[in-house]
C-alpha positions in Angstrom: 75.3 105.4 117.8 75.2 103.1 115.4 72.7 100.2 115.5 74.7 96.6 115.4 72.6 94.6 112.5 70.6 92.4 114.0 71.2 88.2 113.6 68.1 86.7 111.8 70.1 84.3 109.1 71.0 80.1 110.5 73.7 78.4 109.1 72.8 74.9 110.3 75.0 71.5 110.2 74.9 68.5 110.9 77.1 66.8 113.5 76.8 63.3 116.2 75.7 63.9 119.4 78.8 63.2 121.3 80.2 65.8 119.2 77.7 68.1 119.7 78.4 68.0 123.5 82.3 68.1 122.8 82.0 71.4 121.4 79.3 73.0 123.8 81.7 71.9 126.9 84.8 73.7 124.8 81.9 77.3 124.6 81.1 76.2 128.1 84.7 76.7 129.3 84.9 79.5 127.9 82.0 81.1 129.0 79.8 81.0 126.1 77.3 79.3 124.5 78.2 77.5 121.6 76.8 79.9 118.6 79.1 82.7 120.2 81.1 79.7 120.3 81.1 79.2 116.2 81.0 82.8 115.6 84.0 83.6 117.1 85.6 80.2 115.5 84.8 81.6 112.8 86.4 85.1 112.4 89.1 84.1 114.4 90.2 81.7 110.6 88.9 84.4 108.3 91.8 86.6 110.1 94.4 83.5 109.9 93.5 83.5 105.7 93.6 87.2 105.5 89.6 87.8 105.0 89.7 90.1 107.8 92.5 92.1 109.4 92.5 92.2 113.5 93.2 95.7 113.6 89.6 96.3 111.1 88.0 95.3 114.4 88.4 98.6 116.3 85.1 100.2 116.1 84.0 97.9 113.7 80.6 95.5 113.4 81.7 91.9 112.5 79.9 92.7 109.3 81.2 96.0 108.5 84.3 94.4 108.1 82.9 91.9 105.7 81.4 94.5 103.4 85.0 96.7 103.5 86.6 93.8 102.2 83.8 92.9 100.0 83.7 96.6 98.7 87.9 96.3 98.6 87.9 93.3 96.1 90.6 91.6 97.8 91.3 87.8 98.3 92.9 86.0 100.0 94.4 84.0 96.3 93.7 80.6 95.3 91.1 78.1 96.2 89.7 80.6 98.7 88.7 83.2 96.1 85.6 84.8 97.9 85.2 88.2 97.4 85.0 89.6 94.2 84.6 93.3 92.5 81.0 93.4 91.3 80.9 96.6 88.1 
C-alpha cells in the first residue's frame, strides 16, 4: 500500500477576524475544518482551470496528480501557465 505524503508545508495569509469566522462557518457547515475546506477549494479551482482532471482523482493523491501534470508539461495557457517542462 502506498503511503500518503506528509503535509509539512504551510501557506499563511492574513484575514480580518470577521472574514475568518465566515470561512470557518462555511467549513463547519460542510463538516470540515478550515484547512481541509481551503484545500478542497484549491482543488476545485485547479480542476476548473484544467490543471488537474476530474478523472485523475481516482486512485491518486492530490500531490501525484500535480506531479503528473507537471511532468506532462501541460498548462492552461496564458497568465495561468504554471507548469513548464524542465529539460
